[in-house]
C-alpha positions as CSV (number, residue, x, y, z in Angstrom):
1,M,72.4,157.7,145.0
2,V,75.4,156.3,143.3
3,D,76.7,159.8,142.7
4,D,76.6,160.6,146.4
5,M,78.0,157.2,147.5
6,L,80.8,156.8,145.0
7,K,82.5,160.0,146.1
8,L,84.8,160.2,143.1
9,D,88.0,162.1,143.8
10,S,87.8,164.7,141.0
11,N,91.1,166.2,142.3
12,R,93.0,163.0,141.6
13,N,94.4,164.0,138.3
14,T,97.8,162.3,138.5
15,R,99.0,158.7,138.7
16,K,102.4,157.5,139.8
17,L,103.9,154.3,138.6
18,E,106.1,152.1,140.8
19,N,109.3,153.4,139.1
20,G,108.5,156.9,140.2
21,R,107.4,158.3,136.8
22,Q,104.3,160.5,137.1
23,Q,101.8,161.0,134.3
24,E,99.4,163.9,134.2
25,S,95.9,163.2,133.0
26,N,93.7,165.2,130.6
27,G,90.2,164.8,129.2
28,R,91.2,162.0,126.8
29,L,91.5,159.0,129.0
30,V,92.1,156.3,126.4
31,D,94.2,157.0,123.3
32,L,95.1,154.2,120.8
33,Q,97.2,155.0,117.8
34,A,97.6,152.6,114.8
35,V,97.3,149.5,117.1
36,V,98.0,146.2,115.5
37,K,97.8,142.8,117.3
38,T,99.0,139.7,115.5
39,Y,99.0,136.2,117.0
40,H,101.4,133.5,115.8
41,G,100.6,129.9,116.4
42,T,100.9,126.4,114.9
43,A,97.9,127.1,112.7
44,G,99.5,130.2,111.3
45,T,99.3,133.9,111.8
46,F,96.1,135.8,112.7
47,T,95.8,139.6,112.9
48,A,93.1,140.4,115.4
49,L,93.5,144.2,115.3
50,K,94.4,146.1,112.2
51,G,95.5,149.6,112.7
52,I,93.0,150.7,115.4
53,D,92.8,154.4,116.2
54,L,90.5,155.1,119.2
55,Q,90.0,157.9,121.7
56,V,87.7,157.8,124.7
57,E,87.0,160.8,126.8
58,S,87.1,160.7,130.6
59,G,83.7,159.9,132.1
60,A,82.3,158.3,128.9
61,F,80.2,155.1,128.8
62,V,81.2,153.4,125.5
63,S,80.0,150.1,124.1
64,I,82.0,148.0,121.7
65,I,80.0,145.7,119.4
66,G,80.7,143.2,116.6
67,K,80.4,139.6,115.7
68,S,82.5,136.8,117.3
69,G,86.1,137.1,116.1
70,S,85.8,140.8,115.2
71,G,88.5,141.8,117.7
72,K,86.3,143.1,120.6
73,S,87.9,141.1,123.4
74,T,91.4,141.7,122.0
75,L,90.8,145.4,121.9
76,I,89.8,145.4,125.6
77,N,92.8,143.2,126.5
78,V,95.2,145.6,124.8
79,I,93.7,148.6,126.5
80,T,94.1,146.9,129.9
81,G,97.6,145.6,129.3
82,I,96.5,141.9,129.4
83,D,97.8,141.7,125.8
84,R,100.6,143.8,124.2
85,P,100.1,145.4,120.8
86,T,102.3,144.1,118.0
87,S,102.7,147.7,117.0
88,G,101.2,151.0,117.7
89,E,100.6,153.0,120.9
90,V,98.3,152.4,123.8
91,I,97.9,155.3,126.2
92,V,95.6,155.2,129.2
93,D,95.4,158.2,131.6
94,E,98.6,159.4,129.9
95,V,100.4,156.2,130.8
96,R,102.1,154.6,127.8
97,V,101.0,151.1,128.6
98,H,102.8,149.5,125.7
99,T,106.2,150.6,127.1
100,L,105.8,149.2,130.6
101,S,107.4,146.0,131.9
102,E,105.3,143.1,133.0
103,E,105.8,144.1,136.6
104,Q,104.8,147.7,136.0
105,I,101.7,146.7,134.0
106,A,100.6,144.5,136.9
107,I,101.0,147.4,139.4
108,W,99.3,149.9,137.0
109,R,96.4,147.6,136.2
110,G,95.8,146.8,139.9
111,R,95.6,150.5,140.7
112,S,94.0,152.0,137.6
113,I,91.8,149.5,135.9
114,G,88.7,147.7,137.1
115,V,88.0,144.5,135.1
116,I,84.6,142.9,135.0
117,F,84.3,139.4,133.5
118,Q,81.3,137.5,132.0
119,F,81.7,134.7,134.4
120,F,82.3,136.9,137.5
121,Q,85.7,135.2,138.5
122,L,85.0,135.6,142.2
123,L,87.1,133.4,144.5
124,P,84.6,130.7,145.7
125,T,86.2,130.2,149.1
126,L,85.9,133.9,150.0
127,T,82.8,135.8,151.0
128,A,81.6,138.8,148.9
129,V,83.2,141.3,151.2
130,E,86.5,139.2,151.4
131,N,86.7,139.2,147.6
132,I,86.7,143.0,147.7
133,L,89.1,143.2,150.5
134,L,91.6,141.0,148.6
135,A,91.4,143.3,145.6
136,M,92.3,146.2,147.9
137,D,95.2,144.2,149.4
138,Y,96.7,143.9,145.9
139,G,96.0,147.5,144.9
140,G,97.5,149.2,147.9
141,Q,95.4,152.3,147.4
142,Y,93.8,152.3,150.9
143,S,95.2,151.6,154.3
144,T,94.4,148.4,156.2
145,A,92.2,150.4,158.5
146,Q,90.2,152.0,155.6
147,R,89.5,148.8,153.7
148,P,86.6,147.1,155.7
149,D,84.5,150.3,155.6
150,R,85.2,150.9,151.9
151,A,84.4,147.3,151.1
152,M,81.0,147.6,152.8
153,H,80.5,151.0,151.2
154,L,81.0,149.4,147.7
155,L,78.6,146.5,148.5
156,E,76.0,149.0,149.6
157,L,76.6,150.9,146.3
158,V,75.7,147.8,144.3
159,G,72.8,146.8,146.6
160,M,74.6,143.8,148.1
161,A,75.5,145.0,151.6
162,D,73.1,142.4,153.1
163,Q,74.9,139.6,151.3
164,A,78.4,140.7,152.4
165,H,79.2,137.5,154.3
166,R,77.8,134.9,151.9
167,L,79.9,132.8,149.5
168,P,79.6,133.3,145.8
169,N,77.9,130.0,145.1
170,S,75.1,130.9,147.4
171,L,74.3,134.0,145.3
172,S,72.4,134.3,142.0
173,G,74.3,135.2,138.8
174,G,73.1,138.8,139.0
175,Q,74.2,139.1,142.6
176,Q,77.6,137.7,141.8
177,Q,78.0,140.2,139.0
178,C,77.1,143.0,141.3
179,V,79.8,141.8,143.7
180,A,82.2,141.6,140.8
181,I,81.5,145.2,139.9
182,A,82.0,146.3,143.5
183,R,85.4,144.4,143.4
184,A,86.3,146.2,140.2
185,L,85.7,149.5,142.0
186,A,87.8,148.5,145.0
187,N,90.8,150.7,144.2
188,D,88.8,153.6,142.6
189,P,90.1,152.9,139.1
190,V,90.1,155.5,136.4
191,L,88.6,153.0,133.9
192,L,86.2,150.1,134.1
193,T,86.2,147.4,131.4
194,A,83.5,144.8,131.0
195,D,83.6,141.9,128.5
196,E,80.1,140.6,127.9
197,P,79.1,141.4,131.5
198,T,75.5,140.3,131.0
199,G,76.2,137.3,128.7
200,N,75.7,134.8,131.6
201,L,72.7,136.6,133.2
202,D,68.9,136.4,132.8
203,S,67.1,139.5,131.5
204,K,66.2,140.9,134.9
205,S,69.8,140.6,136.2
206,A,71.2,142.0,133.0
207,E,68.9,145.1,133.4
208,M,70.1,145.5,137.0
209,V,73.8,145.5,135.8
210,L,73.1,147.9,133.0
211,R,71.4,150.4,135.3
212,L,74.3,150.2,137.6
213,F,76.7,151.0,134.7
214,E,74.5,153.9,133.7
215,D,74.6,155.3,137.3
216,L,78.4,154.8,137.5
217,A,78.8,156.7,134.3
218,K,76.6,159.5,135.5
219,A,78.8,159.6,138.6
220,G,81.9,160.1,136.5
221,K,83.4,156.6,135.9
222,T,84.7,155.8,132.4
223,I,83.3,152.5,131.2
224,L,84.2,150.3,128.2
225,M,81.7,147.5,127.6
226,V,82.0,144.7,125.1
227,T,78.7,143.2,123.9
228,H,77.2,141.4,120.9
229,D,73.8,142.7,121.8
230,N,72.7,145.9,119.9
231,E,70.0,146.7,122.4
232,L,72.5,146.7,125.3
233,A,75.0,148.6,123.3
234,A,72.5,151.3,122.7
235,R,72.4,151.9,126.5
236,A,75.9,153.4,126.3
237,Q,76.5,157.0,125.3
238,R,78.6,156.0,122.4
239,T,79.0,152.8,120.3
240,I,82.0,151.5,118.4
241,R,81.4,148.7,115.8
242,L,84.2,146.3,114.9
243,A,84.5,143.9,112.0
244,D,87.6,141.9,111.0
245,G,89.8,143.8,113.5
246,Q,88.9,147.2,112.3
247,I,86.5,150.0,113.5
248,I,83.9,150.2,110.7
249,D,81.4,152.6,112.4
250,E,80.9,154.6,115.5
251,F,78.0,156.7,116.7
252,T,76.5,158.6,119.6
253,N,73.4,157.0,121.2
254,R,72.2,160.0,123.2
């Protein structure tokens, strides 16, 4: 069902940045080379990532696991451009993210990356469908006329069409996360990232979200999911284990 409804544009193999540079994509969607991230603060210096090399193929569902402080969230933030690497290269869909200005990163992320948070981050004064429409307003990928139908299409995709006009606080945690996933898909991103997406959900809601991720991956979406739960991590096609800012293991689950 998701495969039919998502209607991924397999011919869309190029991305254009605001400054006119165009990057051609290939099978390797994410490519990190010798990435280091060091934070400097009043308490001293802390290196969260220590020479990370990581490649993720287009269409893969990858889980990232490790204990608290292992660098999982920092890794996701560097890939999405929320954090800049101290050194090394971050390339996503052939775009050299680490070389972009802040303005270029914001434009690129709005068009190319769908971010899913543990605590949903839905705007409380907007309905489910309005949260998705707002994301499309910022992304600029679809015309004003196209957006209402696409927003409802995405809510149907995640099983929330009948809740389109309800405010977030009237929905369960699982329902809010499904709306958040629909919002992340608003601009048909090349990459979905999820940082502990089930950490605030009961087991039934968590299962619903994981099944949705599996269906999206089958339909061709690339997903990077951070989790501390080994059982959830095993639902992905591939698992990467971090410890002390380094990749210490990776394996295929299926």
